[in-house]
VORO-769466 format. One record per residue (C-alpha): x, y, z; residue number from 0. Coordinates in nm, 4 decimals, padded with zeros to 6 digits. Layout:
<recs>
{xx->X yy->Y zz->Z resi->NUM}
...
</recs>
This chain:
<recs>
{xx->-00.3552 yy->-05.9438 zz->06.3572 resi->0}
{xx->-00.2877 yy->-05.6187 zz->06.5519 resi->1}
{xx->-00.5997 yy->-05.3315 zz->06.4374 resi->2}
{xx->-00.5599 yy->-04.9211 zz->06.5398 resi->3}
{xx->-00.9770 yy->-04.8234 zz->06.5712 resi->4}
{xx->-00.9792 yy->-04.4688 zz->06.4640 resi->5}
{xx->-01.2515 yy->-04.3573 zz->06.7504 resi->6}
{xx->-01.3712 yy->-04.0373 zz->06.6123 resi->7}
{xx->-01.7340 yy->-04.0324 zz->06.8010 resi->8}
{xx->-01.9024 yy->-04.1923 zz->07.1540 resi->9}
{xx->-02.2512 yy->-04.4208 zz->07.1420 resi->10}
{xx->-02.4803 yy->-04.1815 zz->07.3778 resi->11}
{xx->-02.3447 yy->-04.2724 zz->07.7364 resi->12}
{xx->-02.7142 yy->-04.4340 zz->07.8672 resi->13}
{xx->-02.6529 yy->-04.7070 zz->07.5660 resi->14}
{xx->-02.2880 yy->-04.7519 zz->07.6741 resi->15}
{xx->-02.3652 yy->-05.0030 zz->07.9573 resi->16}
{xx->-02.5536 yy->-05.2671 zz->07.7418 resi->17}
{xx->-02.4135 yy->-05.1996 zz->07.4356 resi->18}
{xx->-02.0469 yy->-05.0533 zz->07.4944 resi->19}
{xx->-01.9175 yy->-04.8010 zz->07.3046 resi->20}
{xx->-01.8265 yy->-04.8009 zz->06.8969 resi->21}
{xx->-01.5200 yy->-04.9479 zz->06.9395 resi->22}
{xx->-01.6271 yy->-05.1704 zz->07.1466 resi->23}
{xx->-01.8829 yy->-05.3033 zz->06.8395 resi->24}
{xx->-01.6319 yy->-05.3128 zz->06.6713 resi->25}
{xx->-01.4319 yy->-05.5244 zz->06.8552 resi->26}
{xx->-01.7017 yy->-05.7825 zz->06.9271 resi->27}
{xx->-01.7504 yy->-05.7968 zz->06.4925 resi->28}
{xx->-01.4422 yy->-05.8706 zz->06.3855 resi->29}
{xx->-01.2988 yy->-06.0236 zz->06.7140 resi->30}
{xx->-01.5380 yy->-06.2313 zz->06.8446 resi->31}
{xx->-01.4750 yy->-06.5057 zz->06.6246 resi->32}
{xx->-01.1652 yy->-06.4396 zz->06.4509 resi->33}
{xx->-00.8822 yy->-06.4667 zz->06.7332 resi->34}
{xx->-00.6221 yy->-06.3402 zz->06.5326 resi->35}
{xx->-00.7179 yy->-06.0455 zz->06.5687 resi->36}
{xx->-00.5909 yy->-05.7537 zz->06.8424 resi->37}
{xx->-00.7773 yy->-05.3941 zz->06.8670 resi->38}
{xx->-00.5910 yy->-05.1334 zz->06.9747 resi->39}
{xx->-00.8025 yy->-04.8407 zz->07.0335 resi->40}
{xx->-00.7055 yy->-04.4280 zz->06.9844 resi->41}
{xx->-00.9486 yy->-04.1684 zz->07.0694 resi->42}
{xx->-00.9006 yy->-03.9442 zz->06.8100 resi->43}
{xx->-01.2293 yy->-03.7483 zz->06.8996 resi->44}
{xx->-00.9963 yy->-03.6064 zz->07.2173 resi->45}
{xx->-00.7211 yy->-03.5483 zz->06.9705 resi->46}
{xx->-00.4952 yy->-03.8719 zz->07.0643 resi->47}
{xx->-00.3445 yy->-03.9361 zz->06.6799 resi->48}
{xx->-00.1238 yy->-04.2177 zz->06.7070 resi->49}
{xx->00.2178 yy->-04.1184 zz->06.6280 resi->50}
{xx->00.3124 yy->-04.4170 zz->06.4030 resi->51}
{xx->00.1353 yy->-04.5487 zz->06.1673 resi->52}
{xx->00.3449 yy->-04.8528 zz->06.1881 resi->53}
{xx->00.2242 yy->-04.9089 zz->06.5383 resi->54}
{xx->-00.0942 yy->-05.1551 zz->06.3401 resi->55}
{xx->-00.0970 yy->-05.3389 zz->06.0452 resi->56}
{xx->-00.3679 yy->-05.2046 zz->05.9311 resi->57}
{xx->-00.6407 yy->-04.8954 zz->06.0405 resi->58}
{xx->-01.0045 yy->-04.8855 zz->06.1118 resi->59}
{xx->-01.1558 yy->-04.5409 zz->06.1274 resi->60}
{xx->-01.5266 yy->-04.5595 zz->06.3612 resi->61}
{xx->-01.8476 yy->-04.3270 zz->06.2698 resi->62}
{xx->-01.8591 yy->-03.9834 zz->06.4216 resi->63}
{xx->-02.1755 yy->-03.7779 zz->06.4762 resi->64}
{xx->-01.9362 yy->-03.4930 zz->06.3643 resi->65}
{xx->-01.8769 yy->-03.4114 zz->05.9867 resi->66}
{xx->-01.6310 yy->-03.5142 zz->05.7414 resi->67}
{xx->-01.5859 yy->-03.1398 zz->05.6095 resi->68}
{xx->-01.6899 yy->-03.0135 zz->06.0232 resi->69}
{xx->-01.4322 yy->-02.7816 zz->06.1950 resi->70}
{xx->-01.3219 yy->-03.0001 zz->06.5370 resi->71}
{xx->-00.9459 yy->-02.9440 zz->06.6152 resi->72}
{xx->-00.8867 yy->-03.2558 zz->06.5648 resi->73}
{xx->-01.0332 yy->-03.3197 zz->06.2098 resi->74}
{xx->-00.7083 yy->-03.2310 zz->05.9959 resi->75}
{xx->-00.4614 yy->-03.3898 zz->06.2163 resi->76}
{xx->-00.7276 yy->-03.7318 zz->06.1022 resi->77}
{xx->-00.6881 yy->-03.6609 zz->05.7167 resi->78}
{xx->-00.2995 yy->-03.5867 zz->05.7243 resi->79}
{xx->-00.3023 yy->-03.9368 zz->05.9086 resi->80}
{xx->-00.4815 yy->-04.0897 zz->05.6526 resi->81}
{xx->-00.2773 yy->-04.0108 zz->05.3819 resi->82}
{xx->00.0743 yy->-04.1044 zz->05.5596 resi->83}
{xx->-00.1688 yy->-04.4591 zz->05.6428 resi->84}
{xx->-00.1720 yy->-04.4849 zz->05.2296 resi->85}
{xx->00.1687 yy->-04.3784 zz->05.1319 resi->86}
{xx->00.3374 yy->-04.6491 zz->05.3677 resi->87}
{xx->00.0384 yy->-04.8870 zz->05.1870 resi->88}
{xx->-00.1427 yy->-05.0273 zz->05.4759 resi->89}
{xx->-00.4918 yy->-05.0780 zz->05.4950 resi->90}
{xx->-00.7240 yy->-04.8962 zz->05.6030 resi->91}
{xx->-01.1114 yy->-04.9611 zz->05.6474 resi->92}
{xx->-01.3802 yy->-04.6679 zz->05.7312 resi->93}
{xx->-01.7200 yy->-04.6747 zz->05.8552 resi->94}
{xx->-02.0291 yy->-04.3591 zz->05.8280 resi->95}
{xx->-01.7612 yy->-04.1031 zz->05.9015 resi->96}
{xx->-01.4509 yy->-04.2917 zz->05.8434 resi->97}
{xx->-01.6108 yy->-04.3498 zz->05.5028 resi->98}
{xx->-01.6648 yy->-03.9716 zz->05.4282 resi->99}
{xx->-01.3376 yy->-03.8712 zz->05.5778 resi->100}
{xx->-01.1411 yy->-04.1309 zz->05.4031 resi->101}
{xx->-01.2922 yy->-03.9582 zz->05.0445 resi->102}
{xx->-01.2338 yy->-03.6011 zz->05.1597 resi->103}
{xx->-00.8247 yy->-03.6721 zz->05.3215 resi->104}
{xx->-00.8212 yy->-03.8284 zz->04.9631 resi->105}
{xx->-00.9348 yy->-03.5628 zz->04.7603 resi->106}
{xx->-01.3401 yy->-03.6480 zz->04.7255 resi->107}
{xx->-01.5895 yy->-03.4231 zz->04.8562 resi->108}
{xx->-01.8855 yy->-03.4742 zz->05.0991 resi->109}
{xx->-02.1809 yy->-03.2822 zz->05.1676 resi->110}
{xx->-02.5405 yy->-03.2450 zz->05.3467 resi->111}
{xx->-02.7122 yy->-03.4965 zz->05.1191 resi->112}
{xx->-03.0279 yy->-03.2900 zz->04.9812 resi->113}
{xx->-03.2331 yy->-03.6088 zz->05.0577 resi->114}
{xx->-03.2107 yy->-03.5538 zz->05.4293 resi->115}
{xx->-03.1669 yy->-03.8179 zz->05.6339 resi->116}
{xx->-03.1512 yy->-04.1934 zz->05.6474 resi->117}
{xx->-03.2009 yy->-04.3585 zz->05.8813 resi->118}
{xx->-03.3160 yy->-04.7418 zz->05.9905 resi->119}
{xx->-03.1982 yy->-04.9126 zz->05.7279 resi->120}
{xx->-03.0892 yy->-04.9534 zz->05.3512 resi->121}
{xx->-03.0140 yy->-05.2184 zz->05.1015 resi->122}
{xx->-02.7549 yy->-05.1875 zz->04.8012 resi->123}
{xx->-02.6701 yy->-05.3341 zz->04.5127 resi->124}
{xx->-02.3450 yy->-05.5227 zz->04.5375 resi->125}
{xx->-02.1220 yy->-05.4690 zz->04.2537 resi->126}
{xx->-01.9999 yy->-05.8681 zz->04.1305 resi->127}
{xx->-01.6716 yy->-05.7766 zz->04.1284 resi->128}
{xx->-01.6678 yy->-05.6169 zz->04.5521 resi->129}
{xx->-01.4569 yy->-05.7230 zz->04.8030 resi->130}
{xx->-01.8016 yy->-05.9274 zz->04.9580 resi->131}
{xx->-01.8194 yy->-06.1802 zz->04.7002 resi->132}
{xx->-02.1054 yy->-06.3298 zz->04.5469 resi->133}
{xx->-02.4579 yy->-06.1487 zz->04.6625 resi->134}
{xx->-02.6097 yy->-05.8677 zz->04.4648 resi->135}
{xx->-02.7688 yy->-05.7238 zz->04.7385 resi->136}
{xx->-02.6884 yy->-05.6184 zz->05.1338 resi->137}
{xx->-02.8729 yy->-05.4654 zz->05.3696 resi->138}
{xx->-02.7451 yy->-05.3408 zz->05.6581 resi->139}
{xx->-02.8104 yy->-05.0199 zz->05.9195 resi->140}
{xx->-02.7707 yy->-04.6986 zz->05.8906 resi->141}
{xx->-02.7505 yy->-04.3693 zz->06.0399 resi->142}
{xx->-02.6352 yy->-04.0285 zz->05.8682 resi->143}
{xx->-02.7296 yy->-03.7527 zz->05.6455 resi->144}
{xx->-02.3714 yy->-03.6796 zz->05.4692 resi->145}
{xx->-02.3049 yy->-03.8189 zz->05.2105 resi->146}
{xx->-01.9933 yy->-03.7920 zz->04.9526 resi->147}
{xx->-02.0828 yy->-03.5941 zz->04.6238 resi->148}
{xx->-01.7635 yy->-03.6622 zz->04.4262 resi->149}
{xx->-01.5695 yy->-03.9728 zz->04.3937 resi->150}
{xx->-01.1588 yy->-03.9354 zz->04.5241 resi->151}
{xx->-00.9630 yy->-03.9946 zz->04.2373 resi->152}
{xx->-00.9069 yy->-04.3846 zz->04.1780 resi->153}
{xx->-01.2049 yy->-04.4920 zz->04.4046 resi->154}
{xx->-01.4538 yy->-04.8130 zz->04.2939 resi->155}
{xx->-01.8359 yy->-04.8229 zz->04.3548 resi->156}
{xx->-01.8970 yy->-05.1841 zz->04.4689 resi->157}
{xx->-02.2265 yy->-05.0323 zz->04.6585 resi->158}
{xx->-02.4834 yy->-04.8195 zz->04.5503 resi->159}
{xx->-02.8731 yy->-04.7685 zz->04.6284 resi->160}
{xx->-03.1001 yy->-04.4829 zz->04.5169 resi->161}
{xx->-03.0611 yy->-04.2793 zz->04.8736 resi->162}
{xx->-02.6709 yy->-04.2995 zz->04.8637 resi->163}
{xx->-02.4735 yy->-04.4051 zz->04.5004 resi->164}
{xx->-02.1894 yy->-04.3433 zz->04.6432 resi->165}
{xx->-02.2297 yy->-04.6219 zz->04.9314 resi->166}
{xx->-01.8898 yy->-04.8588 zz->04.9561 resi->167}
{xx->-01.6128 yy->-04.7569 zz->04.7936 resi->168}
{xx->-01.2725 yy->-04.9662 zz->04.7402 resi->169}
{xx->-00.9046 yy->-04.7143 zz->04.6420 resi->170}
{xx->-00.6673 yy->-04.8824 zz->04.5450 resi->171}
{xx->-00.7082 yy->-05.1683 zz->04.6416 resi->172}
{xx->-00.6140 yy->-05.0812 zz->04.9692 resi->173}
{xx->-00.8727 yy->-04.8806 zz->05.1243 resi->174}
{xx->-01.2526 yy->-04.9962 zz->05.1905 resi->175}
{xx->-01.5088 yy->-04.8236 zz->05.2851 resi->176}
{xx->-01.8541 yy->-04.8094 zz->05.3493 resi->177}
{xx->-02.1823 yy->-04.5872 zz->05.4575 resi->178}
{xx->-02.3542 yy->-04.8072 zz->05.6386 resi->179}
{xx->-02.2617 yy->-04.9452 zz->06.0469 resi->180}
{xx->-02.2228 yy->-05.2713 zz->06.0053 resi->181}
{xx->-02.1327 yy->-05.2557 zz->06.4044 resi->182}
{xx->-02.5089 yy->-05.2389 zz->06.4919 resi->183}
{xx->-02.7776 yy->-05.4150 zz->06.5634 resi->184}
{xx->-03.1081 yy->-05.3636 zz->06.4752 resi->185}
{xx->-03.2367 yy->-05.3014 zz->06.8380 resi->186}
{xx->-02.8786 yy->-05.0668 zz->06.9091 resi->187}
{xx->-03.0151 yy->-04.9070 zz->06.6010 resi->188}
{xx->-03.3489 yy->-04.8990 zz->06.7255 resi->189}
{xx->-03.2346 yy->-04.7076 zz->07.0576 resi->190}
{xx->-03.0066 yy->-04.5226 zz->06.9253 resi->191}
{xx->-03.2574 yy->-04.3340 zz->06.6772 resi->192}
{xx->-03.4812 yy->-04.3223 zz->07.0816 resi->193}
{xx->-03.2490 yy->-04.1907 zz->07.1919 resi->194}
{xx->-03.1688 yy->-03.8630 zz->06.9662 resi->195}
{xx->-03.5416 yy->-03.8652 zz->06.8132 resi->196}
{xx->-03.6365 yy->-03.4617 zz->06.9078 resi->197}
{xx->-03.2818 yy->-03.3651 zz->06.9719 resi->198}
{xx->-03.1313 yy->-03.4992 zz->06.6632 resi->199}
{xx->-03.3578 yy->-03.6678 zz->06.4898 resi->200}
{xx->-03.6895 yy->-03.5106 zz->06.3558 resi->201}
{xx->-03.9108 yy->-03.7079 zz->06.5784 resi->202}
{xx->-04.1772 yy->-03.8253 zz->06.2449 resi->203}
{xx->-03.8496 yy->-03.9151 zz->06.0822 resi->204}
{xx->-03.7746 yy->-04.1137 zz->06.3147 resi->205}
{xx->-04.0723 yy->-04.3234 zz->06.4313 resi->206}
{xx->-04.0766 yy->-04.3784 zz->06.0479 resi->207}
{xx->-03.7776 yy->-04.6016 zz->06.0894 resi->208}
{xx->-03.8031 yy->-04.6887 zz->06.4565 resi->209}
{xx->-04.1302 yy->-04.8862 zz->06.3159 resi->210}
{xx->-03.9634 yy->-05.0341 zz->05.9484 resi->211}
{xx->-03.6327 yy->-05.1764 zz->06.2314 resi->212}
{xx->-03.9354 yy->-05.2839 zz->06.3872 resi->213}
{xx->-04.0846 yy->-05.4592 zz->06.1095 resi->214}
{xx->-03.7838 yy->-05.6258 zz->05.9740 resi->215}
{xx->-03.7606 yy->-06.0076 zz->05.9594 resi->216}
{xx->-03.4375 yy->-06.1011 zz->05.9955 resi->217}
{xx->-03.1189 yy->-05.9169 zz->06.1793 resi->218}
{xx->-02.9090 yy->-05.6509 zz->05.8856 resi->219}
{xx->-02.5870 yy->-05.8432 zz->05.7511 resi->220}
{xx->-02.3692 yy->-05.7188 zz->05.9262 resi->221}
{xx->-02.1888 yy->-06.0501 zz->05.9551 resi->222}
{xx->-02.1686 yy->-06.0912 zz->05.6404 resi->223}
{xx->-02.0066 yy->-05.7612 zz->05.6482 resi->224}
{xx->-01.7935 yy->-05.7697 zz->05.8926 resi->225}
{xx->-01.6356 yy->-06.1477 zz->05.7195 resi->226}
{xx->-01.5592 yy->-05.8982 zz->05.4653 resi->227}
{xx->-01.3792 yy->-05.6831 zz->05.6815 resi->228}
{xx->-01.1801 yy->-05.9822 zz->05.8528 resi->229}
{xx->-01.0764 yy->-06.0863 zz->05.4606 resi->230}
{xx->-00.9577 yy->-05.7463 zz->05.3454 resi->231}
{xx->-00.7658 yy->-05.7365 zz->05.5846 resi->232}
{xx->-00.5952 yy->-06.0606 zz->05.6289 resi->233}
{xx->-00.5391 yy->-06.0073 zz->05.2619 resi->234}
{xx->-00.3250 yy->-05.7366 zz->05.2826 resi->235}
{xx->-00.0975 yy->-05.9019 zz->05.5735 resi->236}
{xx->-00.0957 yy->-06.2505 zz->05.3597 resi->237}
{xx->00.0209 yy->-05.9980 zz->05.0031 resi->238}
</recs>
């Protein structure tokens, strides 16, 4: 199954040698345990928006340092492409920024949250009928300050927390989005926080999140959520 990864951000250059870029992380998350998946990377951040939604059987939008309501020249084109994917009936997954811009493109609203930065990890309550199946809680790495504040029409919330009410959305059984970063391993999130403290993140907040990551006893539930993304794409291929 060919998945188009719409890359909307870059990992810090100093972290890429060890971890790869954001698109590489999704290739690992989805492809390392499943040879059925192939991937095409489109650098939307460089205005490389595909000409045809049918180039791939499914699409995934990555995280980004930019805002879904931002003025970057590629954002309007990406929102148009999202609507074209929906109109074509193809499956679409959004991660962090991807989660937010899909909501914006389909009639929702995103704002900088008055709750401030979400850093380190968050544990979500999972709805019983979610695409994740059985678990009632899931812990994932997070790195965001924007949040969805108004849902797009038809959106169903499958993951939420006290910090992020609309953390996971299912829209029309065709779209699955999550505010968190299932592609992040704990150590990469720690490195990212270390790299961006003072320049992007206030140092006390970054240090608190780093301490929490250092103290957590297990990896976040990335593999579990990665499996749910694979199952989501495959269910549309077989439909």
